[in-house]
C-alpha positions as CSV (number, residue, x, y, z in Angstrom):
1,M,86.3,-1.7,54.6
2,L,83.2,-1.4,56.9
3,A,82.3,1.7,55.0
4,F,82.7,-0.1,51.5
5,T,80.6,-3.1,52.9
6,L,77.6,-0.7,54.0
7,G,77.6,1.2,51.0
8,F,77.3,-1.9,48.7
9,I,74.5,-3.2,51.3
10,V,72.7,0.2,51.2
11,G,73.3,0.1,47.4
12,A,72.0,-3.3,46.9
13,F,68.9,-2.1,48.8
14,L,68.1,0.5,47.2
15,L,68.3,-1.3,43.6
16,W,66.2,-4.1,45.2
17,L,63.4,-1.2,46.2
18,L,63.6,0.1,42.7
19,S,63.5,-3.3,40.9
20,A,60.4,-4.0,43.1
21,G,59.1,-0.8,42.3
22,K,59.5,-1.4,38.5
23,L,57.9,-4.9,38.9
24,R,54.9,-3.6,40.6
25,E,54.5,-1.0,38.1
26,I,54.9,-3.9,35.2
27,R,52.6,-5.9,37.2
28,I,49.9,-3.2,37.2
29,L,50.5,-2.0,33.8
30,D,49.7,-5.9,32.8
31,E,46.8,-6.2,35.1
32,Q,45.4,-2.8,33.2
33,K,46.4,-4.3,30.0
34,Q,44.5,-7.4,30.7
35,L,41.4,-5.6,31.9
36,L,41.1,-3.5,28.6
37,Q,41.5,-6.7,26.8
38,Q,38.6,-8.1,28.7
39,E,36.4,-5.1,28.5
40,K,37.1,-5.2,24.5
41,Q,36.6,-8.6,24.4
42,I,33.4,-8.2,26.0
43,V,32.3,-5.1,23.9
44,V,33.2,-6.8,20.7
45,E,30.8,-10.0,21.9
46,F,28.3,-7.3,22.5
47,M,28.6,-5.9,19.3
48,H,28.4,-9.2,17.5
49,N,24.9,-10.0,19.6
50,M,23.4,-6.5,18.6
51,V,24.4,-7.0,14.5
52,E,22.3,-10.5,15.1
53,A,19.6,-8.7,16.1
54,V,19.9,-6.1,13.7
55,A,20.0,-8.7,11.0
56,E,17.4,-10.5,12.2
57,G,15.4,-7.9,11.9
58,S,14.3,-8.1,15.6
59,D,11.2,-5.5,16.7
60,R,11.8,-2.5,18.8
61,T,10.9,-4.4,22.0
62,S,12.9,-7.6,21.2
63,M,15.9,-5.3,20.5
64,F,15.7,-3.7,24.1
65,Q,15.0,-6.9,25.7
66,R,18.0,-8.2,23.9
67,I,20.2,-5.5,24.9
68,I,19.5,-5.7,28.7
69,H,20.1,-9.4,28.7
70,A,23.4,-8.9,26.7
71,A,24.4,-6.1,29.4
72,I,23.9,-8.5,32.1
73,L,25.9,-10.9,31.0
74,S,28.6,-8.5,29.9
75,T,28.6,-6.7,33.3
76,G,28.0,-9.8,35.5
77,A,25.1,-7.3,37.1
78,M,22.0,-9.1,38.5
79,S,19.3,-6.8,37.0
80,A,19.0,-4.3,34.2
81,C,16.4,-1.9,32.6
82,I,16.2,0.2,29.7
83,F,14.2,3.7,29.9
84,E,13.1,4.7,26.3
85,K,12.8,8.5,25.4
86,R,9.3,9.1,24.1
87,S,8.0,11.9,21.7
88,D,7.4,14.1,24.4
89,G,10.5,13.9,26.3
90,S,9.6,11.6,29.1
91,L,11.2,8.2,29.8
92,Q,9.3,5.0,30.0
93,G,10.5,1.5,31.0
94,V,10.3,-0.7,28.0
95,A,12.7,-3.5,29.1
96,V,13.7,-5.1,32.3
97,E,15.5,-8.5,33.4
98,G,16.2,-9.7,37.0
99,L,14.8,-7.9,40.2
100,F,15.5,-4.5,39.0
101,P,14.8,-2.2,41.6
102,P,11.9,0.4,41.2
103,Q,12.9,3.9,41.0
104,R,10.0,5.1,43.0
105,K,8.7,3.8,46.1
106,L,6.6,0.6,45.8
107,I,2.7,0.6,46.3
108,K,1.3,-3.1,47.2
109,P,-0.3,-4.3,44.4
110,D,-3.9,-4.8,44.7
111,T,-5.8,-8.1,43.6
112,G,-5.4,-9.1,39.9
113,Q,-1.9,-8.1,39.9
114,P,0.8,-10.0,38.1
115,A,1.2,-13.3,40.5
116,T,5.2,-13.4,40.8
117,R,7.4,-10.6,42.4
118,S,9.3,-10.4,39.1
119,Q,6.1,-10.1,37.0
120,F,4.7,-7.3,39.4
121,L,8.2,-5.4,39.2
122,E,8.6,-5.6,35.6
123,S,4.5,-4.1,35.2
124,V,5.6,-1.3,37.6
125,L,9.0,-0.3,35.6
126,K,7.1,-0.6,32.4
127,S,4.2,1.7,33.8
128,E,6.8,4.3,35.4
129,N,7.4,7.3,33.5
130,Y,10.0,9.7,34.2
131,K,10.4,13.6,33.4
132,M,13.7,14.7,32.3
133,G,15.8,15.5,35.6
134,E,13.5,13.1,37.5
135,G,15.1,10.7,39.8
136,L,18.7,8.9,39.1
137,I,17.1,8.1,35.3
138,G,16.0,11.6,34.5
139,Q,19.1,13.2,36.3
140,V,21.3,11.2,33.7
141,A,19.0,11.9,30.5
142,K,19.1,15.3,31.3
143,S,22.7,15.5,31.8
144,R,23.8,13.0,29.2
145,R,26.6,11.5,31.5
146,A,26.8,8.4,32.8
147,L,26.5,7.9,36.5
148,L,28.7,5.3,39.2
149,I,27.1,5.2,42.4
150,A,29.5,2.6,44.0
151,D,27.9,2.4,47.5
152,A,24.7,2.9,46.9
153,Q,23.3,2.1,50.0
154,N,24.4,5.2,51.9
155,D,23.7,7.6,48.5
156,P,20.5,9.8,49.2
157,R,19.8,10.0,45.8
158,V,19.0,6.2,45.4
159,V,15.6,5.1,46.3
160,H,15.5,2.3,49.2
161,H,12.7,-0.4,49.7
162,E,11.7,-2.2,52.7
163,D,12.2,-5.6,50.7
164,S,15.6,-6.8,51.1
165,S,15.8,-8.3,47.7
166,L,15.3,-4.7,46.1
167,T,18.2,-3.6,47.8
168,V,20.5,-1.3,45.5
169,R,24.2,-1.8,46.6
170,S,26.0,-0.3,43.6
171,I,24.0,0.7,40.4
172,I,25.5,2.4,37.3
173,V,23.3,4.7,34.7
174,A,24.3,5.4,31.5
175,P,22.5,7.3,28.4
176,I,22.1,6.2,25.1
177,I,23.0,8.6,22.5
178,F,23.3,8.3,18.7
179,Q,24.3,11.5,16.5
180,D,23.8,13.5,19.7
181,E,20.3,12.4,20.1
182,L,19.5,10.6,23.3
183,L,17.6,7.4,22.4
184,A,17.4,5.8,26.1
185,V,18.8,5.3,29.2
186,L,20.2,2.2,30.3
187,A,20.7,1.1,34.2
188,V,22.7,-2.0,35.6
189,A,22.1,-3.0,39.3
190,N,24.1,-5.1,41.5
191,P,27.0,-7.0,40.7
192,S,26.6,-10.7,41.2
193,D,29.9,-11.2,43.0
194,G,28.6,-9.0,46.0
195,L,31.2,-6.2,45.5
196,A,30.6,-2.8,44.3
197,F,30.8,-1.7,40.8
198,T,34.3,-0.1,39.8
199,E,35.7,2.1,37.2
200,T,36.2,-0.4,35.1
201,D,32.5,-1.6,35.0
202,F,31.7,1.8,34.6
203,S,33.6,2.5,31.6
204,L,32.4,-1.0,30.0
205,V,28.8,0.3,30.7
206,E,29.5,3.5,28.8
207,S,31.4,1.6,26.0
208,L,28.2,-0.8,25.9
209,A,25.6,2.1,26.0
210,E,27.4,3.6,22.9
211,Q,27.2,0.5,21.0
212,V,23.6,0.3,22.0
213,G,22.9,3.4,20.5
214,L,24.5,2.4,17.0
215,A,22.7,-0.7,17.2
216,L,19.3,0.9,17.8
217,H,19.8,3.1,14.8
218,N,20.9,0.7,12.7
219,S,17.5,-1.5,13.7
220,E,15.6,1.2,12.9
221,A,17.2,1.7,9.8
222,M,16.6,-1.9,8.8
223,Q,13.1,-1.9,10.0
224,L,12.4,1.1,7.7
225,Q,14.0,-0.6,4.9
226,I,12.0,-3.9,5.3
227,E,8.5,-2.1,5.7
228,K,10.0,-0.2,2.2
229,N,10.7,-3.5,0.6
230,K,7.3,-4.9,1.5
231,L,5.5,-1.7,0.5
232,D,7.4,-1.8,-3.0
233,L,6.4,-5.4,-3.4
234,D,2.6,-4.5,-3.0
235,I,2.7,-1.7,-5.0
236,E,4.3,-4.1,-7.8
237,L,1.5,-6.4,-7.3
238,A,-0.9,-4.0,-7.3
239,S,0.4,-2.8,-10.8
240,N,0.4,-6.1,-12.1
241,I,-3.2,-6.3,-11.0
242,Q,-4.1,-3.2,-12.4
243,G,-2.5,-4.0,-15.5
244,L,-4.9,-7.3,-16.0
245,L,-7.7,-5.0,-15.6
246,L,-6.9,-2.9,-18.4
247,P,-7.6,-4.6,-22.0
248,R,-5.1,-5.5,-24.3
249,V,-7.2,-7.3,-26.8
250,F,-10.6,-5.6,-28.3
251,P,-13.9,-7.5,-29.1
252,P,-13.9,-7.9,-33.1
253,A,-16.0,-5.2,-34.8
254,D,-16.9,-5.0,-38.6
255,H,-14.7,-1.6,-39.7
256,I,-14.4,-0.2,-36.4
257,A,-10.8,-0.4,-34.7
258,F,-9.7,0.7,-31.4
259,A,-6.0,1.8,-30.1
260,T,-5.0,2.4,-26.5
261,H,-2.6,4.3,-24.5
262,Y,-2.2,4.0,-20.5
263,K,1.1,5.1,-18.4
264,A,0.6,5.8,-14.7
265,A,2.7,8.5,-13.4
266,Q,3.4,6.2,-10.3
267,K,3.7,2.4,-9.8
268,V,-0.1,2.4,-10.0
269,G,-2.6,5.2,-11.1
270,G,-6.0,6.2,-10.7
271,D,-6.4,6.3,-14.8
272,F,-8.6,3.3,-16.4
273,Y,-10.0,2.8,-19.9
274,D,-12.3,-0.3,-21.0
275,V,-13.5,-1.5,-24.0
276,F,-16.0,-4.3,-24.1
277,A,-18.6,-6.0,-26.0
278,L,-22.5,-5.7,-24.9
279,D,-23.6,-8.2,-27.2
280,E,-22.9,-9.3,-30.8
281,R,-23.7,-5.6,-32.5
282,R,-22.9,-3.3,-29.5
283,I,-19.9,-2.2,-28.3
284,A,-19.1,-0.4,-25.1
285,F,-15.9,1.7,-24.0
286,A,-15.3,4.1,-21.3
287,I,-12.3,6.3,-20.0
288,A,-11.8,7.7,-16.5
289,D,-9.7,9.5,-14.1
290,V,-9.9,9.0,-10.5
291,S,-8.7,12.2,-8.5
292,G,-5.4,11.6,-6.9
293,K,-2.8,8.8,-7.7
294,G,-1.4,5.9,-6.2
295,I,-3.1,2.9,-4.4
296,S,-6.1,4.8,-2.9
297,A,-6.9,6.0,-6.3
298,S,-6.1,2.7,-7.9
299,I,-8.5,0.9,-5.4
300,L,-11.0,3.3,-6.6
301,M,-10.6,2.8,-9.9
302,A,-11.1,-1.3,-9.7
303,I,-14.3,-0.4,-7.9
304,C,-15.5,1.9,-10.6
305,Q,-14.6,-0.5,-13.4
306,T,-16.5,-3.2,-11.6
307,H,-19.6,-0.9,-11.2
308,L,-19.3,-0.1,-15.0
309,R,-19.3,-3.6,-16.0
310,H,-22.5,-4.7,-14.0
311,Y,-24.7,-1.7,-14.7
312,A,-23.5,-1.8,-18.6
313,Q,-25.6,-5.2,-19.1
314,Q,-28.7,-3.7,-16.9
315,H,-28.9,-0.3,-19.0
316,C,-28.8,0.9,-22.7
317,S,-28.4,4.7,-22.0
318,P,-25.0,5.5,-21.1
319,S,-26.4,8.3,-18.9
320,A,-28.6,5.5,-16.9
321,V,-25.3,3.7,-16.3
322,L,-23.1,6.4,-14.9
323,S,-26.3,7.7,-12.7
324,C,-26.2,3.9,-11.5
325,I,-22.6,4.3,-10.4
326,N,-22.8,7.9,-8.9
327,R,-25.7,6.2,-6.8
328,A,-23.6,3.4,-5.7
329,M,-20.1,4.9,-5.0
330,E,-21.0,8.5,-3.7
331,P,-22.3,7.6,0.0
332,T,-18.9,5.8,0.9
333,M,-16.4,7.8,-1.3
334,Q,-14.4,10.8,0.4
335,R,-15.0,14.5,0.2
336,D,-11.9,15.1,-1.8
337,M,-12.3,12.4,-4.1
338,F,-14.3,12.2,-7.3
339,I,-14.2,10.4,-10.6
340,T,-14.5,11.7,-14.1
341,M,-15.7,9.6,-17.0
342,V,-17.0,9.2,-20.2
343,Y,-19.1,6.2,-21.2
344,A,-20.1,5.6,-24.8
345,V,-21.7,2.9,-27.1
346,I,-21.6,2.2,-30.9
347,D,-24.4,0.5,-32.2
348,L,-22.5,-1.5,-34.9
349,D,-25.9,-1.7,-37.3
350,T,-27.0,1.7,-37.1
351,E,-23.5,3.6,-36.9
352,Q,-24.7,5.5,-33.9
353,L,-22.6,6.1,-30.9
354,T,-24.1,7.3,-27.7
355,L,-22.2,8.7,-24.9
356,A,-22.7,10.4,-21.6
357,R,-19.8,12.4,-19.5
358,A,-19.6,12.8,-15.8
359,G,-17.3,15.8,-15.8
360,H,-14.6,14.0,-17.8
361,E,-12.8,16.2,-20.4
362,L,-14.3,16.5,-23.7
363,P,-14.1,13.6,-26.4
364,L,-12.9,15.1,-29.5
365,F,-14.8,14.0,-32.9
366,Y,-12.9,13.8,-36.4
367,D,-16.4,14.2,-38.8
368,C,-16.3,13.4,-42.1
369,H,-20.2,13.7,-42.6
370,T,-21.0,17.1,-42.0
371,K,-22.3,19.5,-44.9
372,G,-19.2,21.2,-45.2
373,G,-16.8,18.1,-45.5
374,L,-14.5,17.7,-42.8
375,D,-15.6,18.8,-39.0
376,V,-13.5,18.3,-36.0
377,D,-14.7,19.6,-32.7
378,P,-15.1,18.7,-29.4
379,I,-18.7,16.7,-28.4
380,Q,-20.3,19.0,-26.0
381,S,-22.4,16.8,-23.2
382,P,-23.3,17.9,-19.9
383,G,-22.4,16.2,-16.6
384,M,-20.6,16.1,-12.9
385,A,-18.1,14.1,-11.7
386,V,-19.1,10.6,-10.3
387,G,-19.1,11.0,-6.3
388,M,-19.0,14.7,-6.3
389,V,-22.5,15.5,-5.9
390,A,-25.9,13.5,-4.6
391,P,-28.0,11.3,-6.8
392,E,-30.6,14.0,-7.2
393,I,-28.1,16.6,-8.7
394,F,-26.2,14.2,-11.0
395,D,-29.2,12.5,-12.7
396,S,-30.6,16.2,-13.0
397,I,-27.8,17.1,-15.2
398,I,-26.4,14.3,-17.2
399,K,-27.7,13.5,-20.4
400,D,-27.1,11.3,-23.3
401,V,-25.9,12.4,-26.6
402,S,-25.9,10.4,-30.0
403,I,-23.8,11.1,-33.5
404,H,-23.6,9.2,-36.5
405,F,-20.1,7.4,-36.4
406,G,-19.8,6.3,-40.0
407,S,-17.0,5.6,-42.5
408,N,-13.4,7.5,-42.0
409,D,-14.9,9.2,-38.8
410,A,-12.6,9.1,-35.7
411,L,-13.0,9.7,-31.8
412,I,-10.4,10.3,-29.3
413,L,-10.8,10.4,-25.6
414,Y,-8.3,11.3,-23.4
415,T,-7.3,12.2,-19.3
416,D,-6.3,15.6,-18.3
417,G,-2.9,14.1,-18.0
418,I,-2.5,14.8,-21.3
419,T,-3.7,18.2,-21.6
420,E,-2.2,19.4,-18.5
421,T,1.1,18.6,-19.4
422,A,3.5,21.4,-19.1
423,N,6.6,22.2,-21.1
424,T,9.7,23.9,-19.0
425,E,8.1,27.5,-19.1
426,G,5.2,25.9,-17.3
427,E,2.5,26.0,-20.4
428,E,-0.1,23.7,-20.8
429,Y,-0.5,21.6,-23.7
430,G,-4.3,21.9,-23.6
431,S,-7.0,20.4,-26.2
432,E,-6.5,22.6,-28.5
433,R,-2.9,20.8,-29.7
434,L,-5.0,17.7,-29.6
435,L,-7.8,18.7,-31.6
436,R,-5.1,19.9,-34.3
437,V,-3.4,16.3,-34.0
438,L,-6.4,14.7,-34.8
439,K,-7.5,17.2,-38.0
440,R,-3.9,16.5,-39.1
441,H,-4.0,12.7,-38.7
442,G,-7.8,11.6,-37.8
443,D,-8.2,10.1,-41.7
444,R,-5.3,7.3,-40.4
445,E,-5.6,4.1,-38.4
446,A,-6.3,4.4,-34.7
447,Q,-3.0,3.4,-33.5
448,V,-1.2,6.2,-35.7
449,I,-3.7,8.5,-34.2
450,I,-2.2,7.6,-30.6
451,D,1.4,7.4,-32.0
452,K,0.7,11.1,-33.3
453,A,-0.8,12.5,-30.4
454,L,1.8,11.3,-28.0
455,E,4.8,12.3,-30.0
456,S,2.9,16.0,-30.1
457,V,2.5,15.7,-26.2
458,D,6.5,14.5,-26.1
459,R,7.8,17.5,-28.5
460,F,5.9,19.9,-26.3
461,S,7.4,18.9,-22.7
462,R,10.7,18.8,-23.9
463,G,11.4,16.2,-21.2
464,S,9.8,18.1,-18.4
465,G,8.9,15.0,-16.9
466,Q,5.5,13.0,-16.4
467,F,3.2,14.2,-13.4
468,D,0.1,12.6,-13.9
469,D,-1.3,9.5,-15.4
470,L,-1.6,9.4,-19.3
471,T,-4.3,7.7,-20.7
472,L,-5.6,7.9,-24.3
473,I,-8.3,6.1,-26.4
474,A,-8.5,5.8,-30.2
475,V,-11.6,4.7,-31.9
476,K,-11.9,4.6,-35.8
477,H,-14.3,3.6,-38.5
478,A,-12.9,2.4,-41.6
């Protein structure tokens, strides 16, 4: 009976021990589950904070400041700092909150330094620059592995300061990486409860650093998209303004008709044309091509057009007008930029057309009044591009050329975007093909001449694409 009783007691005691162990294990598992849930909630809230920052379009500096603030709230740390990787591979302090201890021995501030301690520490941290492998920050950056120093006061790797408020009791340093690229290093110091950071805290900071990498990448992508949208808007506005500079309605003239075509290779281009009345009996027109494409070319085009309108009212001679434009623009133009141009004036009373050419493509003339009947040829005239040479050289070369522009005659002006259009074999369209178009259709209306020229170019290129601005002017005497 006694043996049975003892056996029962021992069995019950062992059962109690087993039950207590199970309960302890369950309690530990439950605590771990709660900690994981808390960490998950912190990370989710941190991610939400970062998403808001990205959505607001925060700049990089604001983004970093927001990150360390969120890191402090999430970890309960008293201070934090971010060190960004620079293009030379070094690490620069870019954002700090709280009295984060500098990672080098402090040098006492000279007069004129920030008045408060926090301002001084912030200026120190933002002026510090670490090489890969240097100090705790450099070591973590080089190894790309987070570091927990629970007892920092007894660790030789930690810099200690005489100021007790800068004592590092515990510190976590984690790399911020996105797609295997090191972006920055995040450091948090001294839990506010006075205890040491735990492995749970360490795991949390690693998770936060991972989310920071994604947020920084998204922020940069967002900023690039914003800048692109702004640039697209600016270019669209420039394109609209450029369209306003190109005339759609031409001055009325007895027996003279104009037709034009302009299509930029990009949103804005460097070609331009103009048609305007000088007085009741004289009409001026011009075509020009600025070297290059895009915004810079379009700005130069607008300046050139302004000069053209101004000097055309002061000089009757086309060559004198072009000389004035060159004199005004040559000193300020970049060496790799120039403008080719043809400027012409038609006298409606005398039926005389006078033109000057500044290095531009030769105008093509459909002449019905030669001795042999019809003649279709380029109009030869000397001249160099605007902005290419000094006024003395430019003026000595450029000359006026006059022709009789009478009944049924036609003239076509064009930019090299037409003649240099290439087909799929790389062959260029050239001026000879355009000359043949004029010879075949020169007796028709100005708009028909333009349409036939474009059809010919399109047929030749066979959809190979437009790589330069395309501009045409057709002038037809009825």
